[in-house]
N, C-alpha and C positions, 0 to 999 in steps of 0.2 A: 465435515468439510475440511479440507486442508487448504493451505494458502496457494495451491496451484489451481484451484477451481473457484476462483473469485467470480462474482456475478457481473463483471465488466471486462471488456477487452483493454489491454494495455496499448496505448498509442506507440508509434515508433519513436516519437520524440519525448523522452522522459528526462527529468533533471539529470544533468551530466556531472554536477559537482555538489558538494555540500552547500555551497553558497546558493544554489538554486532552490534549496528547501527553506531558506530564511523567509519568515513570514507566512509559511504554509502550515496548516494543521497537520499534526503528526500523531501517530500512536505506535506503541510497541506491543508485540505479541510474543509471549513466551510459550515454550512447548506445553501443550495440554490446555491452554487457555481457549475459551470460546471466542470466536470472531463474530461480531455482530454484522449484519448485512446492510446497515444504513449506508447510504452513499453520500460522501462529502467531497464535492468537487475540489481537486487539487491536493487532497490529503495524501500524505506519504506514510506508509506502514513499514516499520522496521521489524522483521522477524528475527528473534534472538534464540540462541541455543541455551542450554542449561547453565553455561558459564556467563551468560549475558552478552555474548559476542554476536554481532550481526551476521546472519547467514543468508538473508534474502531481503530485498527491498521491493515493496509494491507501490504503485503510483496510481491514484484515481484521476482520470483525465478531467480537465477543466470543463469540457463539453460533455454533458450527460448523454448526448446522442450517440456516443461511442459505447454506451452500455449494451450488454447483451439483453435481448428480450426474454 
């Protein structure tokens, strides 16, 4: 699974600035790492490249009803 096929839909309103992620759970994913499928409402995932630079940001909605079945 790559980070483009996560098991939930992204809402239209995602955090717009770094201040919006303060107090939220976060994780980082480097190339080749396994991504677990547990859902944590409000979690932000930073996808990094080999140099440790952010290439993508994923956001798990607060409302689990937006998850794909």
